[in-house]
N, C-alpha and C positions, 0 to 999 in steps of 0.2 A: 553473646550480646548482639552481634550483628544480625542473627536470625530474628531475635526479638524485636529489633528496630524495624527490620524489613516487614514483619508481620503487621506493624502499626501503619505502614505506608500504603496508600492506595495509588497505584500507577495508572496513568492514562497513556495508552499506546495508540499511535496512529500510523497508518500505512497508506501508500499510494498504489493504486492498481489501475491498469488499463483493461477495460472490459468491452465485450462485444456490443455493437449497436449503440444507438443514442439512448442514454438513460433518461427516461421521462417520468421518473417517480419522485423527483425532487429530493429533498433531504429525507431519507427513509431509514427508520429503525426496523431491523429484521430480528424479531424475537421468536426464533424457531429452534426447538430442541434438536440436537445432533447425536446420532448413535454411531459408534465405531464398530465395524465388523472386521474380522480377520479372514482373509482368503487363504487358499492353499499357498504354501511357501511363506506365510507370515506377512503378506502384503496387507497393509491397513487401508480400508476404504470407509469413508464417512458418508453418511446420508442423513437427510432431514427426516426425522421420525419422532412421533409423539412419545415414544418410549425412551428417547435419548436424554442427554443431560441438557439443562437450560443453557441457552447460548444466545448472546445478544451482540449485534453489530449495528453500527450506524454508518450509512453511506451518504456521502455528500459530493455532488458533481463539481469538478474543478474546471474542466475544459472538454468541449465536444469537438470531435473530428468528423464533421458531417454526420451522416447516419451510420457510419462504419464502426466508430469506437468512441468511448468516453473515458477520460481520466478521472478517477474517483479518489477522494480521501476517505479512508475507512477507519473508524474508531472501534476498538473492540473492548467490551466490558466483561467478557469471560475469555478464557484462554483454551478453547477446545482445539483438538487436532484438525487442521485444514479448515478452520472456521470460516475465514474470509472466502476461500475458494468455493466452499459448499453453499454459503449464504448467497454469494454472487450468482451461482448456478440456479439456486432456488428462485432468485429474483428474475431469472431469464437472461442474465448478462454474464456469462462465464468469463473468467480471467484469461487474457491473451497469453498464449504460450503454455497453458496448463494442459499437459498431456493426459492427466488422469480424469479431470472433470470438465475440460474445455471442449470447444467446438473445433473439429478437425479442419473444416474448410476455412474458418476464421484464422486459425493458427497458421495455416498454409499461406493465407493472404498476408498476414503480418510478417512472415518470413521474407516476403519480397521487399519489406521495408527495413530489413536488417534485424528483426527480433528473433533471436534464436534461443531464448530462454523465457521462463515465465516472468511476466511483468507484474511483480509484487514486491514492493520495496518498503522496508521498515523506515518510516519517515521521521517519527519523533516519539520521544517518551518524556513524560513530565510527572512530577509528584510534589507534594508538600512535605517539608521536613517536619517531624513530630514537634520540634521546638519552634516552628514558624519559618516562613520563607519558602520560596518556590525554586525548584531545580528543573531544568529542561535541557534536552539534547535534541538537536535537529540535524539530520544528515541529508545532503543533497542527493539527487539521483546520480547513480554511478555513470562514469564516462570512460570509454575504452580507447579514446583517441591516442595515437602514439606520442603526441606532444601536448601534454596537459597545460603547460605554461602559456602556450599561444592559442589554445583552442577557444573559440567564442562561446563554447558551452560550459567551460570550466569556471567555477567560482571557488574562492577560498571558503571551505566549509565551516570554519570555526570563528566564532565571535563571542565575546563575553556577554552573558545574559545579565542585565542590570538587576533582574528580580531574583537572582540566585541567592541562596543562603550565604550570609557573610563568611568569607574564608573558604567556601566550597568552590570547586572548579566548574561553575555553571557554564555550560557551553550550548550555544544555539547556532544554527547556520543561517545564511541569508535566504533569499527567496529560492526555495528548492525547485520551484516550477520554472525558473527562468531558463531561456534558451534563445534560439534565433527566432525573431519575429514572434516572440511570446510563446513559442512551442518548446516543451521540455525535451531533454535528451535522456535516453536510458540505454547505457552501453552503446552498442552500434546501431540501435534502432533509430531510424531517421524520422522521428515524429514531425519535424517541420514539413516534410513532404506530405504527411497526412493532412495537414492544414489546407494545403492547396487543392485537395480533392473536391472541395465544395460540399454541397448538401447531399450528395448521393451516398 
């Protein structure tokens, strides 16, 4: 029964990603087929290719860090392997910290700001119940400070969504982009310092 209900639901999934350079494409839908190849040892590599499966992502800029990087919200309408990472690369803006599809020099620069993993965060998921009503979950950017209770970056991630289906545990978070001086925090990555870099 659960599987049958799930098949009736259309999920909307959104992610946050930090990408290389200043995104100047505005709100952009990337409708590019993706093909998965297997290399020696079973490693999967995905590439944009006309012979691949239909893949659709929508990128929306949230915040710019000079010309060095951009924080993007990404909605996916298909669920292909490495979809956001490869579509970001296709757009010329690889995801920060991506060792497979990313830019080596950019990744090295981001490490100086404390980013030691790929900056791709599952931000929210929402759907309409078959019987009516909306359910949504919103998760804040992770933070690795030793004292979460006193950290200026930490926010209580849970609040009741008034639009949730009656009786369902509808949960959304507060502003997940919030941080110091309007800059978000991602683990130990010091994005507030990126803000101070100016237009370069």
